[in-house]
C-alpha positions, -999 to 999 in steps of 0.1 A, spaced: 0 0 0 13 35 -8 25 56 21 -1 82 12 -29 58 21 -16 51 56 -18 16 72 -43 -8 56 -59 -14 89 -70 23 90 -91 19 59 -128 10 61 -126 0 24 -105 -32 28 -101 -38 -9 -83 -4 -14 -45 -9 -18 -34 27 -26 -44 63 -25 -30 85 -52 -24 122 -51 -47 138 -78 -21 166 -84 1 141 -103 -14 127 -135 -12 89 -139 -31 64 -161 -66 55 -149 -68 19 -139 -97 -5 -133 -108 -2 -96 -99 35 -94 -123 61 -79 -122 98 -72 -121 107 -35 -135 141 -24 -153 140 10 -157 102 9 -191 102 27 -206 80 0 -175 58 -7 -172 50 30 -209 45 36 -211 10 21 -189 -18 8 -171 -9 -24 -156 -43 -34 -146 -32 -69 -123 -4 -56 -85 -8 -55 -72 27 -56 -85 61 -45 -75 93 -63 -75 120 -37 -89 154 -49 -85 169 -15 -49 175 -22 -56 197 -51 -58 227 -28 -88 243 -45 -103 274 -29 -138 263 -17 -156 294 -30 -143 322 -52 -160 353 -64 -150 367 -98 -145 404 -106 -175 401 -128 -197 390 -99 -196 353 -109 -192 326 -82 -171 295 -85 -176 266 -62 -149 239 -60 -159 203 -63 -142 197 -30 -161 225 -12 -179 210 17 -215 217 27 -203 235 58 -180 258 38 -207 266 13 -232 273 40 -207 296 58 -201 314 25 -238 319 19 -243 333 54 -212 356 52 -219 368 17 -255 375 22 -268 348 -2 -295 330 19 -303 306 -9 -269 289 -6 -273 283 31 -310 272 27 -299 246 1 -272 233 25 -297 231 54 -319 210 32 -295 181 36 -307 177 72 -272 164 76 -253 147 104 -221 162 117 -201 140 94 -220 148 63 -221 185 71 -183 188 75 -172 162 49 -197 159 21 -188 180 -9 -206 199 -36 -189 178 -63 -198 146 -46 -235 156 -45 -235 165 -81 -216 134 -93 -237 109 -72 -268 124 -89 -291 111 -62 -328 119 -66 -327 143 -36 -296 164 -42 -297 199 -28 -265 209 -45 -279 199 -78 -309 220 -70 -288 250 -62 -264 248 -92 -290 239 -118 -315 266 -107 -288 293 -108 -276 284 -143 -244 267 -129 -219 252 -153 -196 223 -145 -160 221 -157 -152 185 -167 -116 173 -171 -108 142 -192 -79 119 -185 -60 135 -214 -63 169 -198 -89 183 -222 -117 204 -207 -154 209 -215 -181 229 -198 -216 214 -193 -246 231 -177 -256 214 -145 -291 210 -159 -276 188 -186 -250 172 -164 -274 150 -144 -295 128 -167 -312 104 -143 -311 88 -109 -274 81 -103 -265 90 -139 -245 119 -153 -226 127 -185 -193 127 -166 -177 95 -179 -160 69 -158 -125 83 -156 -133 120 -160 -131 145 -131 -157 171 -122 -140 204 -114 -156 236 -102 -191 247 -108 -195 283 -119 -225 306 -116 -229 337 -138 -227 372 -124 -252 381 -97 -262 347 -83 -298 348 -71 -297 355 -33 -334 361 -26 -354 358 -58 -371 324 -66 -347 305 -89 -376 294 -110 -379 331 -120 -344 329 -135 -346 296 -154 -372 269 -154 -357 234 -150 -365 208 -176 -361 171 -180 -346 152 -151 -337 184 -133 -374 194 -133 -385 161 -118 -358 162 -92 -367 197 -82 -394 184 -59 -372 157 -42 -349 179 -21 -368 180 11 -399 200 0 -384 235 2 -409 255 -18 -400 289 -4 -367 293 -21 -355 266 -43 -360 231 -56 -335 205 -67 
């Protein structure tokens, strides 16, 4: 096992033999998986996994505001970090979406925005937030090429996205002036899977929907 992974006895995933630093590019292998917060990966057995690629070492800033008023949320930004940003920046919608998790201490402090997007669960508050505010995901392929996909098109079904097995989901970006108090539905109506999912994120009808 790689030194980066620590002792094997410390791993809940007993099939994992290595943890790779995502900052250093290496060929994707069968049994690889991206690791952000790990709340899903470590929640149930993952017998197919052999190596974790740790995005936490990328050092991405959780939330950044652009000079044009846009907002960029790193895939590794935790629910707690996004909630704190929403509170401090005066964007109540951000914090309300985070609170919709009804999260345990572990989920609140470890679950990430990117993980919620990529798992594409039927009740995904971060999908609600990013899709309703016209968010766009930056996707990175194994060859380093980049493409941008609107969040509303990124999630295509329960547990299904357009990401691709070995591709990485980078930051999500909102256009200038993210909606802090206006109903998101007034900005852009969700369609397709996003529309069906809108009503699955804990019944929050006052501000947003999935």
